[in-house]
N, C-alpha and C positions, 0 to 999 in steps of 0.2 A: 504493500499499500504506499502511496505517496502521502505526504503531509496533508494535501488537500482531501485525499480519500478519508484519512483519519478524522478530520474535522467534520466533513460532510456526514459520514455515517454515525459519528458520536452525536452530532446535533440531531440527526434523525431519531436515534434511540432515545435521547434525552427528551425530545418532544413527545415521543410515544409514551415514555414513562409519566410525563406530566399529565397526559390525557388519561392514562390508565389508572394512576393513583394520585389524584390531585391533592390528597391530604398528606402525602409523603413528599418530602423535598430533599432527601438524601440519597446519594449514589456511592456505593463502595467500589474502589478500583484497587488493582494490585497487578504486578507484572513479574515475568520471569527475568532471567539475567541477560537476555540477548542484547547485542550491541545497540540496537535502535530503541531499546526499551525506555530509557530515560527521556529521550526526545519525544517518543509517542505518548508517554505518560503526561508530560507537560501540556501537549496539545489537547489531550482528552480532558484533563482537569480544567484547563482554561475554557474549553468549549462548554462543558457542563456548567461552569460558574457563569458563563455568558448567557445560559438559559435560565439562570436564577436558581440553580440547584446546588446544594451543599455537597462537597466532595470529602469523603473519608478515604485517604490514600494509605494503603497498607505498605506501599513501596515494594521492595523485593519480597515476593510472597509466593504462594502456590495456588494452583487453580482450586483445589478442595478447600484451602483456607478462606479464599474469597467467597466461595460458595457458602461456607458456614457463617462468615461475618455479615452477609447481607441480612438474613433474618435476625441475627444476633444484634444488629444495630437498628433493626426496624426500618431498613432502607427500602426505597421504591424498587431498586434493582442493583445490578453490579456489572462491572466490565473487567474482564481479565485480559491483560495485554500480553498475548503469547501466540506464537504460531505452532505451539505444541511440539510435535516430533519433527516438524519440517526444518529445512536447512537455515543456516545463519542469516541469509539475506531476507527471509520471510519475517513478517509480523502480522498480527491480526487482532481483532476484537472478539472475545467470547462474551456473549450477552446473556445476562441473567435476569430472571424476574424477581419479584419480591420474596419468593421462597428460596432464592439462591439456586435455582434450577435453570437449565438452558431454556430459552424461549422456544415456543413451538414453530413449526413451519408456517402456520397461519400468522402468527405474531411476527415472524421474520419477514413475511410478505408485506405486512403493514409498514414495518420499519423501512424496507426497501422502497416502498411507494413514497413514503415521506422523503427519503433521500432523493429519489428520482425527480420529484416535483419541487424539492427544496422548500417544503412547506413547514418551516420551523421559524418561531418567533423568539428573538433574543430579548432579554430583560433590559429595562432602562437602567441607567447607571446606579441609581439608588437602591436597586433590588437585585444586584448581582449576587450570586451565591458565594458562600464562604468555603474555606478550605482548611482542613486540618490533617496532619499526618498521624498515623496510629501504628505503632510497631508491636502492639501487644497481642495481635490475633494469632500469630503462629504459636506462642505459648498456650493461649486459650485452646486452640485446636489440639495440641498435644495433651493438655490436661483432660480434655473431654475424651480423647482416645484412651488414656490410662484409667479413666473412670468406667469404662465399659466392662460389664461382668465377664465377658469372655477374654479379656486381656489380662494376663496374669504376669504382673511384673516380677513377682517373687520366683516363679518358674523360669522365666527368661534369665533373670540375674543369676539364678542358681546353676544354670548350665555353663556359665563363664564363657560364652561364645566368643570366638575370634571372627570378626566380620570385616569384609572389604566393601567399600562403597564407591561407585562411580556415578557422579552426578553431572557429567558432561559440562562442567563449568557453568552450571546455572543454579537456581535457587534451592535445588535439592541438596546442594553442598552445604547449605545452612540448615535446612529442615531435617534431613535424614539423621545426621550425627546428633542433632538436638534431641530427636525422638529416641535414638538408641541410648543416649546417656540417661535420659529420664527412665528408660526401661532397665537400667542397671547394667548395661553393656559397657565394659571398661576398655576392651581391646578392639579399637577401630583403626583400620588402615584406609586412608582417604586417597582416592584417585580422582583427579579432575573435579575437585570440590571447591575451587575458588570461583565465585559467581561473576566472572569477568565477561561472560558472553562469548568468549573465544572458544567455541566448541572444539574439543580435542579430537572428535571423531564425528561421523554422521550421528545426529542426535536421536534417531530412531533406535530403540533398544532391541535390535535384532542381533543374533550371534555374530554375523559377519562384520558388525560394527563394534564389537566388544572384545577385540583382541587383547587389549591391555589388561582388563580384569580377568579374562580367561587365562592369560599367561600368569598372572599373579596367583590365581587360585590353583593353577597346575603345580605350584611349588609345594603344595600340601601343608601350608602353614595356617590355613584358615578353615572355618567350618561353613561359611556361606558367603557368597557374593551378592550384593544388592545394587541393582541398577534402576535409575529412574530417568524419565525423559525431562526436557527443560522445564515443564510446568508441574511436574510431580503428580500426574494423574495416571501414569502407566508404570507398572512394576515388573521387572524381569529378575530372575534369580539364577545364580550360578552355583552348582554343587561344589562340594569340597574337593572333588577330583578334577575340577575345571570343566565339567561337562554342563551344558545349559539345562536348567530344570525344565525349560520350555515355557515360553510366555503364555501359551494356551493353558498350561497346567498351574499357573499361578492362581487363577480363579478356582480351578478344580480342587486344589489342595486346601485353600482357605474355606471353600464351600463344604468340603468334607468335614473340617473341624466345626464349622458353625452348625451344620445339620446335625451332627452327632451330639451337640450340646444344646440344641434348641429345646427349651423346656416344654413338656406336654401342656397343652392348653394355652400355648402362647398365642398372642393375637395374630402373629404371622405364621402361616403354615410352612412345612418343610418343602416349599416350592422354590424353584429357581428360574431365572431367565438369563439367556445369553442371546447374542445376535445370530443371524443365519450363517455368518461366516465363522462361527466358533466351533470348537470341537464337540462331538457327541459324547465325550467322556464325562462332561458335566451331567448329561442326561443319565448316564449309567450310575454315577455317584448319587444323584437325586433319587432315583428309583430305589436304590439300596436302602434309603431311609424312609421309603413310603411316600415320597413327595412326587410332585408333577413338574416336569420341566417344559418350559415354553420358549419358542424361538421368535424373536422380534426382528423387525427391519434393522439394518445397521444404523448406528447413531445412538448416543447416550440418551437423548430425549425419548427415543422409541423404547429403549430398554426400560427406562424409568416408568413410562406409561404403562407398560405391560407388567412390571413388578407391582405397581399399585393395584392394577386390575386383578392380579392373581394373588395378592397378599404375600408375595415372596419374601423369604427371610434374607436372601442374598441373591445378587445377580451381577452382571457386568459384561465385559466383552473379552474375546480371546486374545486381545492385545495386551493383556496384563492389567486391564482396568477393572477394579473391584468396587462394587457399589453395595455398601452395607447400611441399610436404612436405619438401623439402630442408632447410628451416628448422623447421617444425612444422605440424601438421594443424589449422590455424585460420585464419579470415579475418584478413588482416593488411594494413592500408593502408600501413604503414611499409615492408614488404618490397616491396609493389606499387609504391611511389614509387621505391625504389632500382632495381628492375628496369626500370621504365618510363624513368627518366632515363638509364640505361645504354643502353637500346634507342634512345631519341631521340638521344642523343649520337653513337652509332655509326652511325646511319642518315644523319647529315648533313642531315636534313630538318627543316622546321618541324613543329610539332604538327599543324597543319591538313593539311599535305602527307602526313604519316604516316597521318592518318585516312582520307585519300582512297585509300589503298592497300588498304583492306579492303572486303569486300562490303557493299553498302548495304541494310540492313533497318531497318524502323521499327516500334517497339513502342508501342502505345497502352495506357497504364495507367490503369485506372478502378476505381471502387469503388461499392458500394451499402451505405448504413448499414442495420444490422439493428435490429429491435425484438424484445423477448422472445417475442412471439407467433408469430414466423416459424420454421417448421421448415425449416432450411437443407437438411438432407439430402433432405427430400421435394422441395424446389425443384430441387436438383441432379439427382435421379432423373427428374423430369419433363422437364428440359432434355436429359438423356441420351436419354430415350425419343423425344423430338422429332427428334433428329439421329441416330437409330440407323443410318441408311444411310451415315453418314460414318465414317471411322476415328476411334475414340475410345479415350483412355487414362484409366483411373480409378485409377491408382496414388496420385494425390494430387488430390482433387477430380475435375473433368471437363475433359479437354483434347480439343477437337474439331478435326480437320484439314480444311481446304478447299483441296485442290490444293496450292499453294505457301504458303497462309496457315494460321494456327491461332489458336484462342482457348482460353484456359485460365481456368477458373472454380474458385475455391477459397475456403474459409473462412480468414480470417486467423488466424495463431497469436497475434497480439499485440493485435488490435483487434476490436471487434464489427462486422465488415464482411464482405462478400463481395468479393473482389478479381477483377476482370475484366481479363486481359492478352490483347492480340491482336497479331499480327505480320504484316507484309506488306512487299512491296518499294516500297510508297508509304504515306505517312502517312494520306492520304485513305482508302485501302482499310482500313488497320488501324483507323482511327476508325470507319469504316462498320460493320465487323464487330463492334467493341465495342459500338456503339450498338444494333445489331440484337439482340445477346444481352442487353443491359441491358433492352431493350423486352420480350423473351421473358420474362426473370426477373420484371419487374414485373407482366406479365400473369398469370403463375403465382401470384405472391403475392396479387394482387387476387382471383383465382378462389377462393383458399383462406381468404379472410377472411369 
């Protein structure tokens, strides 16, 4: 985004908030550590003040911390300044409603309409909004995590874990060690934990981007590696032998612990939700505890909506995003760390041993770059027609089932690409299925040029 984009879309969102909640005049903002963050933050704060709104600025923070601060401050909404897992040159505005949850597609359309027509009214000079910085919310966030019944500080501290943290030089470098110390962990090795915004590697927490921490774990001197993305809503784990726990299995393991300890008669049932591109291992674990698993369209807001509808005790996305409504309805790597460490401590197992207790599935994640002349919807329609004899789900893109395997094709919400995810009980089969669909897509594109 250019500075002009920042101002326009911030003004549109602020105008929308004023119309939606005229009795509330406060907006919470916070940012990750990326290089453009300070500049974007100043633009956002000044624009909101220009609309007559009061800004509470958390400064360097995390997405889940801002999500919790919005209702905590009784604010009209919030803006998180982050491009999440995307590269260093990106930045973006994550928009929150008064509940600290992402705005819906319908609400987003209204904001875009205001931006397109520039239908915003700035305040006269005597009614400009106020500004105050507040650096207390990260500690409040951690305090609320430690107060959760299923987070056992004594058990975690008692295991005397040796942990390695990779925070890709963003705000996780502040938040994760702070949480670990609060949990009684004394031996922490920090990799890329200075929030300079100079990302030491591609910020998406995938194994191919995590060579430094995998190498460190391979030395055999630590019990677990912890990796977060720049805004700390995704969690990836590395086992004591240097092998990835698997970002798909972050949610599976935490859900196993939560479901096992969900008290009978709880308001929330032993139900779970993940998106359509996530592993079916969560379904297997959920069924073990008598619950029902549901698959939503991709996107946190869609997962949250389905979690509320099914009264699910836990949910999230297979990218390491854990949503634990006992704390709040948002992906939160910090609560994921606390729950996972409690689970690991009480299990008495190593991380690799714990991983082997879960069903083995393999997901192959691929993508095809798009050009402006490609009609993606027409491409997906052609693929759907080709596989019409297979079970197909079109809630979000096209998901095709092949006996025990599946392939999910969808347009990315954040990049000009088609994502192709496939899953099977062997990686070779998952890769083969993905390759077959990629060939089909390229064939369709070639025919239409």
